[in-house]
C-alpha positions as CSV (number, residue, x, y, z in Angstrom):
1,M,-4.1,-13.6,8.4
2,V,-2.5,-10.3,8.2
3,E,-4.0,-7.6,5.4
4,D,-1.6,-6.2,3.0
5,K,-1.8,-2.8,2.5
6,I,-1.0,-0.7,-0.3
7,T,1.0,1.9,-0.7
8,T,3.2,4.3,-2.5
9,I,6.5,4.6,-3.3
10,K,9.0,7.3,-5.1
11,L,10.6,6.5,-8.0
12,R,12.6,8.7,-10.6
13,G,10.6,7.5,-14.1
14,S,14.2,6.0,-15.3
15,T,14.0,3.7,-12.0
16,R,10.2,2.8,-13.0
17,E,10.9,2.3,-16.6
18,K,13.8,-0.3,-15.6
19,L,11.2,-1.8,-13.1
20,A,8.4,-2.2,-16.2
21,E,11.7,-3.7,-19.1
22,Q,11.8,-6.4,-16.3
23,G,8.5,-7.5,-16.2
24,K,5.5,-9.3,-18.3
25,K,2.6,-7.3,-20.0
26,G,0.1,-7.3,-17.4
27,E,2.3,-8.1,-14.6
28,S,2.3,-5.0,-11.6
29,Y,5.1,-2.8,-10.1
30,D,4.7,-5.2,-7.3
31,E,5.1,-8.7,-9.1
32,I,8.1,-7.0,-10.7
33,L,9.7,-6.5,-7.4
34,N,8.8,-9.2,-5.6
35,K,10.2,-11.4,-8.7
36,L,13.2,-9.2,-8.4
37,L,13.7,-10.0,-4.4
38,D,13.1,-13.4,-4.7
39,I,15.6,-13.9,-6.9
40,M,18.4,-11.5,-5.1
41,K,17.4,-13.7,-1.9
42,E,18.2,-17.1,-4.3
43,K,21.4,-15.2,-4.7
44,E,22.5,-14.5,-1.2
45,Q,21.8,-18.0,0.1
46,C,23.9,-19.7,-3.2
47,K,26.5,-17.9,-2.1
48,R,26.5,-18.6,1.8
49,D,25.7,-22.2,0.9
50,G,29.4,-21.6,-1.8
51,N,27.3,-22.4,-4.5
52,R,28.0,-19.3,-6.9
């Protein structure tokens, strides 16, 4: 199994706040970002399949 390293990314404070608004209490930024990336991936797949 590949070990996932913890990293840091630079964000503006306003971007951090927008991310926090998308999450639930206690949800990490990693969880929020992964959720948003999954949604984007699903939308892209729907576009490719012609199901907007």
